[in-house]
Phi, psi and omega in degrees: 000325179298321179296320180295318178298320179296316178299317181296317179294320178297316179298313180299316180296317179297314180296319178295320180293315185280311188254343183304311182295332183266003187287150174205168182298147183251190177090017171257139180309133180093349179289150180233139175230137177233152179182197181193176180178202180245151177234150174234127179247131184286337182294318181255352183052046182227164176267154176225158177258126184244135172235139181185186179185183178210163177238129182277119178279310177204189185295344182245351187224142175223152172235151181191194180202165176209157176234128178235126175253122183268135177271085183267129176294131179258143178288162178304134179082359183232163178222120182247130180233134178218127175214164178220144176239122187235141169258132187237148172238128179248129171251113183276118182247354177211124178218094179225143180052239181253014184245134175233129176242143185207155172267153182233134168242133186229138171234124186216169173246125181245132184229134175232140177217154182218133175231144177216156176207122184220143179247126177233124176049044177083352178259135178259128177246132179215162179184175179204163177199156178209161179211136175237139181227148172274125183250136176240124184225159175229156179186194179218162180212160176217142177235144175236118184277117178241057180087239182283356184238141172245117175278139182227156171220135184219100170279137181220150175237121175270122184272338176226176183085228179267045180001104183207142169265134179217163176223135179240147177211147181174210183222148176234149181233140179281148175261000000 
């Protein structure tokens, strides 16, 4: 958990340093927002680090993407890796004051891999395996505009792929 906190603080500092000074309010056609945050997935009960962004098409629609790397505990002698790359569509149905609410449609590629190497009685046994799935998800999102930063939360349910309910939260900055 200490390592995850360090990653989150490093990510927040990097995002503020790089995008903070250039940030401005979004939701105008052609605007771009980038950011990151943390994700929690119920399938593995673990946290993930998410980076992503979106491009505003018009006052009601945005397209974007995200990459999430999950911090999965690996057993002794093994190494487990899980990440997902998602293309997202946002339909904005509420925009008042500093709050934006939207529906999410997601199409993604989810990949899991495992490697192990163990020695028993002088013999080394090793192996690996991986699986990639096409994921289709639905969800909702909310943003709260706090000046140059938009805080977001996005619960999503993947109906195919590695079927998982997850929730992401973080901050986005305008370019």
